[in-house]
DSSP file (Angstrom, degrees, kcal/mol; ACC not computed):
  #  RESIDUE AA STRUCTURE BP1 BP2  ACC     N-H-->O    O-->H-N    N-H-->O    O-->H-N    TCO  KAPPA ALPHA  PHI   PSI    X-CA   Y-CA   Z-CA
    1    1 A X     >        0   0    0      0, 0.0     4,-2.9     0, 0.0     5,-0.2   0.000 360.0 360.0 360.0 -41.9   31.8  138.6 -119.1
    2    2 A X  H  >  +     0   0    0      1,-0.2     4,-2.2     2,-0.2     5,-0.2   0.886 360.0  49.3 -64.9 -35.9   34.9  140.6 -119.6
    3    3 A X  H  > S+     0   0    0      2,-0.2     4,-2.6     1,-0.2    -1,-0.2   0.928 112.2  47.9 -66.7 -44.7   32.8  143.6 -120.6
    4    4 A X  H  > S+     0   0    0      1,-0.2     4,-2.6     2,-0.2    -2,-0.2   0.941 113.7  46.5 -60.9 -48.4   30.6  143.3 -117.5
    5    5 A X  H  X S+     0   0    0     -4,-2.9     4,-2.2     1,-0.2     5,-0.2   0.888 112.3  51.2 -62.0 -40.3   33.6  142.9 -115.2
    6    6 A X  H  X S+     0   0    0     -4,-2.2     4,-2.1    -5,-0.2    -1,-0.2   0.931 111.8  46.3 -62.7 -46.7   35.3  145.9 -116.9
    7    7 A X  H  X S+     0   0    0     -4,-2.6     4,-2.3     2,-0.2     5,-0.3   0.910 110.6  53.4 -64.3 -42.5   32.3  148.1 -116.5
    8    8 A X  H  X S+     0   0    0     -4,-2.6     4,-2.6     1,-0.2    -2,-0.2   0.962 114.6  39.5 -56.8 -53.4   31.7  147.1 -112.9
    9    9 A X  H  X S+     0   0    0     -4,-2.2     4,-2.2     2,-0.2    -1,-0.2   0.782 111.2  57.9 -75.4 -24.4   35.2  148.0 -111.8
   10   10 A X  H  X S+     0   0    0     -4,-2.1     4,-1.6    -5,-0.2    -1,-0.2   0.961 115.0  37.2 -62.9 -50.0   35.5  151.1 -113.9
   11   11 A X  H  X S+     0   0    0     -4,-2.3     4,-2.2     2,-0.2    -2,-0.2   0.860 115.1  54.0 -73.1 -34.7   32.4  152.6 -112.1
   12   12 A X  H  X S+     0   0    0     -4,-2.6     4,-3.0    -5,-0.3     5,-0.2   0.915 106.3  54.1 -63.1 -41.7   33.4  151.1 -108.7
   13   13 A X  H  X S+     0   0    0     -4,-2.2     4,-2.0     1,-0.2    85,-0.2   0.910 109.3  47.4 -57.8 -43.3   36.8  152.8 -109.1
   14   14 A X  H  X S+     0   0    0     -4,-1.6     4,-1.7     1,-0.2    -1,-0.2   0.896 113.0  49.0 -64.3 -39.8   35.1  156.2 -109.7
   15   15 A X  H  X S+     0   0    0     -4,-2.2     4,-1.0     2,-0.2    -2,-0.2   0.894 108.8  52.2 -68.3 -40.4   32.8  155.6 -106.7
   16   16 A X  H >< S+     0   0    0     -4,-3.0     3,-0.7     1,-0.2    -1,-0.2   0.939 112.1  46.5 -59.6 -46.1   35.6  154.6 -104.4
   17   17 A X  H 3< S+     0   0    0     -4,-2.0    -1,-0.2     1,-0.2    -2,-0.2   0.827 116.2  44.1 -67.4 -32.2   37.5  157.8 -105.3
   18   18 A X  H 3< S+     0   0    0     -4,-1.7    -1,-0.2    -5,-0.2    -2,-0.2   0.487  84.1 119.7 -93.6  -1.9   34.4  160.1 -104.9
   19   19 A X    <<  -     0   0    0     -4,-1.0    -3,-0.0    -3,-0.7     6,-0.0  -0.364  57.5-146.8 -64.0 140.7   33.2  158.5 -101.6
   20   20 A X  S    S+     0   0    0      1,-0.0     2,-0.3    -2,-0.0    -1,-0.1   0.319  77.2  37.8 -95.0   9.2   33.1  161.0  -98.8
   21   21 A X  S  > S-     0   0    0      1,-0.1     4,-2.1     0, 0.0     3,-0.2  -0.990  78.1-120.5-153.2 152.3   34.0  158.5  -96.1
   22   22 A X  H  > S+     0   0    0     -2,-0.3     4,-2.5     1,-0.2     5,-0.2   0.836 113.8  59.2 -59.7 -32.0   36.3  155.5  -95.6
   23   23 A X  H  > S+     0   0    0      2,-0.2     4,-2.1     1,-0.2    -1,-0.2   0.911 106.5  45.6 -64.4 -42.5   33.2  153.4  -94.8
   24   24 A X  H  > S+     0   0    0     -3,-0.2     4,-2.3     2,-0.2    -2,-0.2   0.885 111.4  53.1 -68.7 -37.9   31.6  154.2  -98.2
   25   25 A X  H  X S+     0   0    0     -4,-2.1     4,-2.1     1,-0.2    -2,-0.2   0.934 110.5  47.1 -59.7 -45.9   34.9  153.5 -100.0
   26   26 A X  H  X S+     0   0    0     -4,-2.5     4,-2.5     1,-0.2    -2,-0.2   0.887 108.6  55.5 -64.2 -38.5   35.2  150.1  -98.3
   27   27 A X  H  X S+     0   0    0     -4,-2.1     4,-2.1     1,-0.2    -1,-0.2   0.920 108.6  47.5 -59.5 -44.8   31.5  149.4  -99.2
   28   28 A X  H  X S+     0   0    0     -4,-2.3     4,-2.0     2,-0.2    -1,-0.2   0.874 110.6  52.0 -66.7 -36.1   32.3  150.0 -102.9
   29   29 A X  H  X S+     0   0    0     -4,-2.1     4,-2.6     2,-0.2    -2,-0.2   0.915 109.0  50.4 -63.4 -42.1   35.4  147.8 -102.7
   30   30 A X  H  X S+     0   0    0     -4,-2.5     4,-3.0     2,-0.2     5,-0.3   0.884 106.7  55.4 -63.2 -38.4   33.3  145.0 -101.1
   31   31 A X  H  X S+     0   0    0     -4,-2.1     4,-2.4     2,-0.2     5,-0.3   0.938 110.0  46.2 -57.8 -47.0   30.7  145.4 -104.0
   32   32 A X  H  X S+     0   0    0     -4,-2.0     4,-2.6     1,-0.2     5,-0.4   0.929 114.0  47.8 -61.6 -46.5   33.6  144.9 -106.4
   33   33 A X  H  X S+     0   0    0     -4,-2.6     4,-2.5     1,-0.2     5,-0.4   0.925 113.4  46.8 -61.6 -46.1   34.9  141.9 -104.5
   34   34 A X  H  X S+     0   0    0     -4,-3.0     4,-1.9     2,-0.2     5,-0.2   0.934 116.4  43.2 -64.6 -47.0   31.5  140.2 -104.1
   35   35 A X  H  X S+     0   0    0     -4,-2.4     4,-2.4    -5,-0.3     5,-0.2   0.963 120.3  40.3 -65.1 -51.3   30.5  140.6 -107.8
   36   36 A X  H  X S+     0   0    0     -4,-2.6     4,-2.4    -5,-0.3    -2,-0.2   0.942 121.0  40.6 -67.0 -48.3   33.8  139.7 -109.3
   37   37 A X  H  X S+     0   0    0     -4,-2.5     4,-2.7    -5,-0.4    -1,-0.2   0.835 114.0  55.6 -71.2 -30.1   34.7  136.8 -107.0
   38   38 A X  H  X S+     0   0    0     -4,-1.9     4,-2.6    -5,-0.4    -2,-0.2   0.936 110.7  43.9 -63.6 -46.7   31.0  135.6 -107.0
   39   39 A X  H  X S+     0   0    0     -4,-2.4     4,-2.6    -5,-0.2     5,-0.3   0.915 114.4  50.0 -64.4 -42.6   31.1  135.4 -110.8
   40   40 A X  H  X S+     0   0    0     -4,-2.4     4,-2.3    -5,-0.2     5,-0.3   0.941 113.3  46.0 -60.5 -47.9   34.5  133.7 -110.8
   41   41 A X  H  X S+     0   0    0     -4,-2.7     4,-2.6     2,-0.2     5,-0.3   0.904 112.6  51.0 -62.2 -42.3   33.3  131.2 -108.3
   42   42 A X  H  X S+     0   0    0     -4,-2.6     4,-1.9     1,-0.2     5,-0.3   0.959 114.8  41.0 -60.6 -52.3   30.1  130.5 -110.1
   43   43 A X  H  < S+     0   0    0     -4,-2.6     4,-0.2     1,-0.2    -1,-0.2   0.850 122.3  40.3 -68.1 -34.1   31.7  129.9 -113.5
   44   44 A X  H  < S+     0   0    0     -4,-2.3    -1,-0.2    -5,-0.3    -2,-0.2   0.832 129.9  21.5 -83.9 -31.7   34.6  127.9 -112.1
   45   45 A X  H  X S+     0   0    0     -4,-2.6     4,-2.3    -5,-0.3     5,-0.2   0.482  89.3  95.3-122.4  -2.5   32.9  125.8 -109.5
   46   46 A X  H  X S+     0   0    0     -4,-1.9     4,-2.2    -5,-0.3     5,-0.2   0.956  93.9  41.7 -57.9 -54.3   29.1  125.5 -110.1
   47   47 A X  H  > S+     0   0    0     -5,-0.3     4,-2.7     1,-0.2    -1,-0.2   0.863 112.0  56.9 -63.8 -34.8   29.2  122.2 -112.0
   48   48 A X  H  > S+     0   0    0      1,-0.2     4,-2.3     2,-0.2    -1,-0.2   0.930 109.3  45.0 -60.1 -46.0   31.7  120.8 -109.5
   49   49 A X  H  X S+     0   0    0     -4,-2.3     4,-2.4     2,-0.2    -2,-0.2   0.878 112.6  50.7 -69.0 -37.2   29.4  121.5 -106.6
   50   50 A X  H  X S+     0   0    0     -4,-2.2     4,-2.3    -5,-0.2    -2,-0.2   0.947 112.4  46.7 -63.5 -47.3   26.4  120.1 -108.4
   51   51 A X  H  X S+     0   0    0     -4,-2.7     4,-2.2     1,-0.2    -2,-0.2   0.890 113.2  49.4 -62.0 -39.8   28.3  116.9 -109.2
   52   52 A X  H  X S+     0   0    0     -4,-2.3     4,-2.6    -5,-0.2    -1,-0.2   0.906 109.3  52.2 -65.3 -41.6   29.6  116.6 -105.6
   53   53 A X  H  X S+     0   0    0     -4,-2.4     4,-2.1     2,-0.2    -2,-0.2   0.920 110.9  47.0 -59.7 -46.3   26.0  117.1 -104.3
   54   54 A X  H  X S+     0   0    0     -4,-2.3     4,-2.0     1,-0.2    10,-0.2   0.910 112.6  50.2 -63.0 -43.2   24.7  114.3 -106.5
   55   55 A X  H  X S+     0   0    0     -4,-2.2     4,-1.5     2,-0.2    -2,-0.2   0.894 108.5  52.2 -64.5 -40.7   27.6  112.0 -105.5
   56   56 A X  H  X S+     0   0    0     -4,-2.6     4,-0.7     1,-0.2     3,-0.4   0.939 111.6  45.3 -61.8 -47.6   27.1  112.6 -101.8
   57   57 A X  H ><>S+     0   0    0     -4,-2.1     5,-2.3     1,-0.2     3,-0.8   0.855 108.0  59.3 -64.4 -33.5   23.4  111.7 -102.0
   58   58 A X  H ><5S+     0   0    0     -4,-2.0     3,-1.6     1,-0.2    -1,-0.2   0.834  96.0  62.0 -63.6 -32.2   24.3  108.7 -104.1
   59   59 A X  H 3<5S+     0   0    0     -4,-1.5    -1,-0.2    -3,-0.4    -2,-0.2   0.784 104.4  48.6 -63.3 -27.1   26.5  107.4 -101.2
   60   60 A X  T <<5S-     0   0    0     -3,-0.8    -1,-0.3    -4,-0.7    -2,-0.2   0.292 123.8-105.5 -94.6   8.3   23.3  107.2  -99.1
   61   61 A X  T < 5S+     0   0    0     -3,-1.6     2,-0.6     1,-0.3    -3,-0.2   0.608  79.0 133.3  80.0  11.9   21.4  105.3 -101.9
   62   62 A X      < -     0   0    0     -5,-2.3     2,-0.7    -6,-0.1    -1,-0.3  -0.859  49.6-143.9-100.2 121.6   19.4  108.4 -102.9
   63   63 A X        -     0   0    0     -2,-0.6     2,-0.5    -3,-0.1    -8,-0.1  -0.744  17.8-170.8 -87.0 119.2   19.3  109.0 -106.6
   64   64 A X        -     0   0    0     -2,-0.7     2,-0.6   -10,-0.2    -6,-0.1  -0.939  28.2-119.3-111.6 129.1   19.3  112.7 -107.3
   65   65 A X        -     0   0    0     -2,-0.5     2,-0.8     1,-0.1    -2,-0.0  -0.534  32.2-127.1 -67.0 115.2   18.6  113.9 -110.8
   66   66 A X        -     0   0    0     -2,-0.6     2,-0.5   -12,-0.0    -1,-0.1  -0.509  28.6-171.1 -71.0 109.2   21.8  115.7 -111.8
   67   67 A X        +     0   0    0     -2,-0.8     2,-0.4   -17,-0.1    -1,-0.0  -0.872  11.5 169.6 -99.7 131.4   20.7  119.1 -113.0
   68   68 A X        -     0   0    0     -2,-0.5   -21,-0.0     1,-0.1   -22,-0.0  -0.984  38.7-144.9-140.8 148.9   23.5  121.1 -114.5
   69   69 A X        -     0   0    0     -2,-0.4     3,-0.2     2,-0.0    -1,-0.1   0.457  38.1-130.8 -91.3  -1.0   23.6  124.3 -116.4
   70   70 A X        -     0   0    0      1,-0.2     2,-0.3   -23,-0.0    -2,-0.0   0.950  34.4-163.0  47.8  55.6   26.5  123.0 -118.6
   71   71 A X        -     0   0    0      1,-0.0     2,-0.5   -28,-0.0    -1,-0.2  -0.513  10.7-143.5 -74.7 130.5   28.3  126.2 -117.9
   72   72 A X        -     0   0    0     -2,-0.3     2,-0.4    -3,-0.2    -1,-0.0  -0.836  21.0-121.7 -95.1 128.7   31.2  127.0 -120.2
   73   73 A X        -     0   0    0     -2,-0.5     3,-0.1     1,-0.1     2,-0.1  -0.556  28.0-121.0 -72.2 121.1   34.1  128.7 -118.5
   74   74 A X    >   -     0   0    0     -2,-0.4     3,-1.6     1,-0.1     4,-0.2  -0.375  34.9-101.2 -62.5 139.2   34.8  132.1 -120.1
   75   75 A X  T 3  S+     0   0    0      1,-0.3    -1,-0.1     2,-0.1    -3,-0.0  -0.400 101.5   2.7 -63.1 129.7   38.4  132.3 -121.4
   76   76 A X  T 3> S+     0   0    0     -2,-0.1     4,-2.5    -3,-0.1     5,-0.3   0.622  82.1 142.6  74.3  14.7   40.7  134.2 -119.2
   77   77 A X  H <> S+     0   0    0     -3,-1.6     4,-1.9     1,-0.2     5,-0.2   0.883  71.9  48.5 -59.3 -40.2   38.1  134.8 -116.5
   78   78 A X  H  > S+     0   0    0     -4,-0.2     4,-2.2     2,-0.2    -1,-0.2   0.932 112.6  49.6 -64.2 -43.7   40.6  134.4 -113.6
   79   79 A X  H  > S+     0   0    0      1,-0.2     4,-2.1     2,-0.2    -2,-0.2   0.964 115.6  38.8 -61.5 -54.7   43.0  136.8 -115.2
   80   80 A X  H  X S+     0   0    0     -4,-2.5     4,-2.3     1,-0.2     5,-0.2   0.795 112.4  58.5 -74.0 -23.6   40.7  139.7 -116.0
   81   81 A X  H  X S+     0   0    0     -4,-1.9     4,-2.1    -5,-0.3    -1,-0.2   0.956 113.0  38.8 -63.3 -49.0   38.8  139.2 -112.7
   82   82 A X  H  X S+     0   0    0     -4,-2.2     4,-2.1     2,-0.2    -2,-0.2   0.803 112.9  58.0 -72.9 -27.6   42.0  139.7 -110.7
   83   83 A X  H  X S+     0   0    0     -4,-2.1     4,-1.2    -5,-0.2    -1,-0.2   0.942 111.4  40.6 -64.1 -47.6   43.2  142.4 -113.1
   84   84 A X  H  X S+     0   0    0     -4,-2.3     4,-1.9     1,-0.2    -2,-0.2   0.875 113.9  53.9 -71.1 -35.8   40.1  144.5 -112.5
   85   85 A X  H  X S+     0   0    0     -4,-2.1     4,-2.8     1,-0.2     5,-0.2   0.891 103.5  55.8 -63.9 -38.5   40.2  143.8 -108.8
   86   86 A X  H  X S+     0   0    0     -4,-2.1     4,-2.4     1,-0.2    -1,-0.2   0.877 106.3  52.6 -61.7 -35.1   43.8  145.0 -108.5
   87   87 A X  H  X S+     0   0    0     -4,-1.2     4,-2.0     2,-0.2    -1,-0.2   0.947 111.3  44.7 -62.6 -50.4   42.6  148.3 -110.1
   88   88 A X  H  X S+     0   0    0     -4,-1.9     4,-2.5     1,-0.2    -2,-0.2   0.896 114.0  49.9 -62.9 -40.7   39.8  148.8 -107.5
   89   89 A X  H  X S+     0   0    0     -4,-2.8     4,-2.4     2,-0.2     6,-0.2   0.907 108.6  52.3 -65.9 -42.0   42.1  147.8 -104.6
   90   90 A X  H  <>S+     0   0    0     -4,-2.4     5,-2.3    -5,-0.2     6,-0.9   0.894 111.5  47.2 -60.8 -39.6   44.8  150.2 -105.8
   91   91 A X  H ><5S+     0   0    0     -4,-2.0     3,-1.2     4,-0.2    -2,-0.2   0.930 111.1  51.2 -67.1 -44.4   42.3  153.0 -105.8
   92   92 A X  H 3<5S+     0   0    0     -4,-2.5    -2,-0.2     1,-0.3    -1,-0.2   0.891 110.3  49.2 -58.9 -40.5   41.0  152.0 -102.4
   93   93 A X  T 3<5S-     0   0    0     -4,-2.4    -1,-0.3    -5,-0.1    -2,-0.2   0.545 115.1-117.0 -77.6  -6.5   44.5  152.1 -101.0
   94   94 A X  T < 5S+     0   0    0     -3,-1.2    -3,-0.2    -4,-0.4    -2,-0.1   0.653  83.5 118.9  80.0  15.3   45.1  155.5 -102.5
   95   95 A X  S   <S+     0   0    0     -5,-2.3     2,-0.3    -6,-0.2    -4,-0.2   0.546  76.7  27.8 -87.8  -8.7   47.9  154.2 -104.7
   96   96 A X        -     0   0    0     -6,-0.9     2,-0.4    -5,-0.1    -2,-0.2  -0.994  69.8-133.6-153.5 141.5   46.1  155.2 -107.9
   97   97 A X        -     0   0    0     -2,-0.3   -83,-0.1    -3,-0.1    -6,-0.1  -0.793  42.2-103.8 -92.3 142.9   43.6  157.7 -109.1
   98   98 A X        -     0   0    0     -2,-0.4     2,-0.2   -85,-0.2    -1,-0.1  -0.351  32.6-120.2 -68.4 145.7   40.7  156.3 -111.2
   99   99 A X        -     0   0    0      1,-0.1    -1,-0.1     2,-0.1   -85,-0.1  -0.590  10.5-156.4 -81.0 145.9   40.9  156.9 -114.9
  100  100 A X  S    S+     0   0    0     -2,-0.2     2,-0.9     1,-0.1    -1,-0.1   0.412  73.8  92.0 -97.2  -0.7   38.0  158.7 -116.5
  101  101 A X     >  -     0   0    0      1,-0.2     4,-2.0     2,-0.1     5,-0.2  -0.817  54.9-173.0-100.1  99.3   38.8  157.1 -119.8
  102  102 A X  H  > S+     0   0    0     -2,-0.9     4,-2.6     1,-0.2     5,-0.2   0.865  84.2  55.6 -60.9 -38.2   36.7  153.9 -120.1
  103  103 A X  H  > S+     0   0    0      2,-0.2     4,-2.3     1,-0.2    -1,-0.2   0.922 107.4  48.3 -63.5 -43.8   38.5  152.9 -123.3
  104  104 A X  H  > S+     0   0    0      1,-0.2     4,-2.3     2,-0.2    -1,-0.2   0.904 112.5  49.3 -62.5 -40.4   41.9  153.0 -121.7
  105  105 A X  H  X S+     0   0    0     -4,-2.0     4,-2.3     2,-0.2    -2,-0.2   0.913 109.8  51.2 -65.1 -41.2   40.7  151.0 -118.8
  106  106 A X  H  X S+     0   0    0     -4,-2.6     4,-2.3     1,-0.2    -2,-0.2   0.886 110.0  49.7 -63.3 -38.5   39.1  148.4 -121.1
  107  107 A X  H  X S+     0   0    0     -4,-2.3     4,-0.9     2,-0.2    -1,-0.2   0.915 109.1  52.9 -65.0 -42.2   42.4  148.1 -123.0
  108  108 A X  H  < S+     0   0    0     -4,-2.3     3,-0.5     1,-0.2    -2,-0.2   0.917 113.2  43.6 -57.0 -45.1   44.2  147.7 -119.6
  109  109 A X  H  < S+     0   0    0     -4,-2.3    -2,-0.2     1,-0.2    -1,-0.2   0.895 124.1  33.5 -69.3 -40.6   41.9  144.9 -118.7
  110  110 A X  H  < S+     0   0    0     -4,-2.3     2,-0.5    -5,-0.2    -1,-0.2   0.219  72.1 149.0-105.9  15.3   41.9  143.1 -122.0
  111  111 A X    >X  -     0   0    0     -4,-0.9     4,-2.1    -3,-0.5     3,-0.6  -0.327  39.5-149.8 -55.8 106.1   45.4  143.7 -123.2
  112  112 A X  H 3> S+     0   0    0     -2,-0.5     4,-2.0     1,-0.2     5,-0.3   0.846  85.4  52.5 -57.7 -49.4   45.9  140.5 -125.2
  113  113 A X  H 3> S+     0   0    0      1,-0.2     4,-1.2     2,-0.2    -1,-0.2   0.886 117.2  41.6 -57.7 -34.9   49.6  139.8 -124.9
  114  114 A X  H <> S+     0   0    0     -3,-0.6     4,-3.1     2,-0.2    -1,-0.2   0.848 107.9  62.0 -77.1 -33.9   49.4  140.1 -121.2
  115  115 A X  H  < S+     0   0    0     -4,-2.1    -2,-0.2     1,-0.2    -1,-0.2   0.877 114.6  32.2 -60.0 -40.0   46.1  138.2 -121.0
  116  116 A X  H  < S+     0   0    0     -4,-2.0    -1,-0.2     1,-0.1    -2,-0.2   0.706 129.3  36.1 -92.2 -20.5   47.7  135.1 -122.4
  117  117 A X  H  < S+     0   0    0     -4,-1.2    -3,-0.2    -5,-0.3    -2,-0.2   0.708  99.0 178.1-105.1 -25.2   51.2  135.4 -121.0
  118  118 A X     <  +     0   0    0     -4,-3.1     2,-0.1     1,-0.2    -1,-0.1  -0.173  50.8 157.6  68.6-174.3   50.5  137.0 -117.6
  119  119 A X        -     0   0    0     -4,-0.1     2,-0.3    -3,-0.0    -1,-0.2   0.732  59.4-104.6 -80.1 179.7   51.4  138.0 -114.9
  120  120 A X        -     0   0    0     -2,-0.1     2,-0.4     1,-0.0   -40,-0.0  -0.511  38.7-148.2 -66.7 125.3   48.8  140.4 -113.6
  121  121 A X        -     0   0    0     -2,-0.3     2,-0.1   -13,-0.1   -35,-0.1  -0.804  16.3-114.1 -99.8 136.0   50.1  143.9 -114.0
  122  122 A X    >>  -     0   0    0     -2,-0.4     4,-2.0     1,-0.1     3,-1.5  -0.416  19.5-127.8 -68.7 142.5   49.2  146.6 -111.6
  123  123 A X  H 3>>S+     0   0    0      1,-0.3     4,-1.9     2,-0.2     5,-0.5   0.842 106.4  63.9 -59.6 -35.4   47.1  149.4 -113.0
  124  124 A X  H 345S+     0   0    0      1,-0.2    -1,-0.3     2,-0.2     4,-0.1   0.709 110.3  39.4 -66.7 -17.3   49.5  152.0 -111.7
  125  125 A X  H <>5S+     0   0    0     -3,-1.5     4,-0.5     2,-0.1    -2,-0.2   0.872 126.4  28.9 -93.6 -48.7   52.2  150.6 -114.0
  126  126 A X  H  X5S+     0   0    0     -4,-2.0     4,-1.8     2,-0.1     3,-0.5   0.872 109.3  63.8 -86.3 -38.6   50.3  149.7 -117.2
  127  127 A X  H  X5S+     0   0    0     -4,-1.9     4,-2.5    -5,-0.3     5,-0.2   0.877 100.3  52.0 -59.8 -42.4   47.4  152.2 -117.3
  128  128 A X  H  ><S+     0   0    0     -5,-0.5     4,-1.5     1,-0.2    -1,-0.2   0.859 108.9  52.5 -62.3 -32.0   49.6  155.4 -117.6
  129  129 A X  H  < S+     0   0    0     -4,-0.5    -1,-0.2    -3,-0.5    -2,-0.2   0.880 112.1  45.1 -68.4 -37.0   51.4  153.8 -120.6
  130  130 A X  H  < S+     0   0    0     -4,-1.8    -2,-0.2     1,-0.2    -1,-0.2   0.886 115.5  47.0 -71.3 -39.4   48.0  153.1 -122.3
  131  131 A X  H  < S+     0   0    0     -4,-2.5    -2,-0.2    -5,-0.2    -1,-0.2   0.702  91.8  98.0 -78.4 -20.7   46.6  156.6 -121.5
  132  132 A X  S  < S-     0   0    0     -4,-1.5     2,-0.1    -5,-0.2    -3,-0.0  -0.311  83.7-100.4 -72.8 153.6   49.7  158.5 -122.6
  133  133 A X        -     0   0    0      1,-0.0     2,-0.4    -2,-0.0    -1,-0.1  -0.451  38.8-156.8 -70.4 142.1   49.9  160.1 -126.1
  134  134 A X        -     0   0    0     -2,-0.1     2,-0.4    -3,-0.1    -1,-0.0  -0.944   7.1-158.9-123.7 144.8   51.9  158.2 -128.6
  135  135 A X        -     0   0    0     -2,-0.4     2,-0.3     2,-0.0    -2,-0.0  -0.969  23.1-120.3-121.4 138.7   53.6  159.3 -131.8
  136  136 A X        +     0   0    0     -2,-0.4     2,-0.4     4,-0.0     3,-0.1  -0.578  34.0 176.1 -75.5 134.3   54.6  157.1 -134.6
  137  137 A X     >  -     0   0    0     -2,-0.3     4,-2.2     1,-0.1     5,-0.1  -0.998  34.4-137.5-138.3 140.8   58.3  157.0 -135.4
  138  138 A X  H  > S+     0   0    0     -2,-0.4     4,-2.7     1,-0.2     5,-0.2   0.847 105.6  57.8 -63.2 -33.9   60.0  154.8 -138.0
  139  139 A X  H  > S+     0   0    0      2,-0.2     4,-2.3     1,-0.2    -1,-0.2   0.940 108.6  44.3 -62.9 -47.6   62.8  154.1 -135.6
  140  140 A X  H  > S+     0   0    0      2,-0.2     4,-2.4     1,-0.2    -2,-0.2   0.877 112.6  53.5 -63.8 -37.5   60.4  152.6 -133.0
  141  141 A X  H  X S+     0   0    0     -4,-2.2     4,-2.5     2,-0.2    -2,-0.2   0.933 109.8  46.8 -62.1 -46.8   58.6  150.7 -135.7
  142  142 A X  H  X S+     0   0    0     -4,-2.7     4,-2.3     1,-0.2    -2,-0.2   0.904 112.8  49.4 -63.5 -41.6   61.9  149.1 -136.9
  143  143 A X  H  X S+     0   0    0     -4,-2.3     4,-2.4     2,-0.2    -1,-0.2   0.895 110.9  50.9 -63.7 -39.4   62.9  148.3 -133.3
  144  144 A X  H  X S+     0   0    0     -4,-2.4     4,-2.3     2,-0.2    -2,-0.2   0.924 110.2  47.9 -64.0 -45.4   59.5  146.7 -132.7
  145  145 A X  H  X S+     0   0    0     -4,-2.5     4,-2.5     2,-0.2    -2,-0.2   0.909 111.3  52.1 -61.7 -41.9   59.7  144.6 -135.9
  146  146 A X  H  X S+     0   0    0     -4,-2.3     4,-2.3     1,-0.2    -2,-0.2   0.929 110.4  47.3 -60.3 -46.2   63.2  143.5 -134.9
  147  147 A X  H  X S+     0   0    0     -4,-2.4     4,-2.4     1,-0.2    -1,-0.2   0.878 110.9  51.8 -64.9 -37.6   62.0  142.4 -131.4
  148  148 A X  H  X S+     0   0    0     -4,-2.3     4,-2.6     2,-0.2    -1,-0.2   0.924 110.3  48.7 -63.5 -43.9   59.0  140.6 -132.9
  149  149 A X  H  X S+     0   0    0     -4,-2.5     4,-2.5     2,-0.2    -2,-0.2   0.891 110.3  51.2 -64.8 -38.8   61.3  138.7 -135.2
  150  150 A X  H  X S+     0   0    0     -4,-2.3     4,-1.9     2,-0.2    -1,-0.2   0.921 111.1  49.2 -60.5 -43.7   63.6  137.8 -132.3
  151  151 A X  H  X S+     0   0    0     -4,-2.4     4,-1.7     2,-0.2    -2,-0.2   0.917 110.7  49.4 -62.6 -44.4   60.6  136.5 -130.4
  152  152 A X  H  X S+     0   0    0     -4,-2.6     4,-1.4     1,-0.2    -1,-0.2   0.919 112.3  47.5 -61.1 -43.8   59.4  134.4 -133.4
  153  153 A X  H  < S+     0   0    0     -4,-2.5    -1,-0.2     1,-0.2    -2,-0.2   0.820 109.6  53.9 -70.3 -28.2   62.9  132.9 -133.8
  154  154 A X  H  < S+     0   0    0     -4,-1.9    -1,-0.2     1,-0.2    -2,-0.2   0.834 109.0  48.9 -71.2 -31.9   63.2  132.2 -130.1
  155  155 A X  H  <        0   0    0     -4,-1.7    -2,-0.2     1,-0.2    -1,-0.2   0.777 360.0 360.0 -76.4 -27.9   59.8  130.3 -130.2
  156  156 A X     <        0   0    0     -4,-1.4    -1,-0.2    -5,-0.1    -2,-0.1   0.480 360.0 360.0 -72.5 360.0   60.8  128.2 -133.2
């Protein structure tokens, strides 16, 4: 699901930016909203609505065979859905140019420490940090290890 959502909004972002009219830009934004929120709603609420439907008919004495798909909710679906949507919305509003680097965008969407800790980070803040060139330095490495150890001791 995360791969599908990432690909949808990567290509939608490119389409929004290359659209030759505001109407087409809005259409591509709506495509992103419908697909992403549709998937989110389906995975989060499908079984709830089936169970409610069966219960309502049961109140009238009608036995309805509960059919369910036993859908398992993908981990982090709300987070990465809104993460990718924020990217498309920022492009639509003209606050961000779409990245042409699919790998950087995928890292932005699935950046694990942020995925489990939140909050949703705007693409215009995090994506340039992911896309920029990095050089290894022993000083930064030592500072990073120090901060990790501080974090571990704070959690204990």
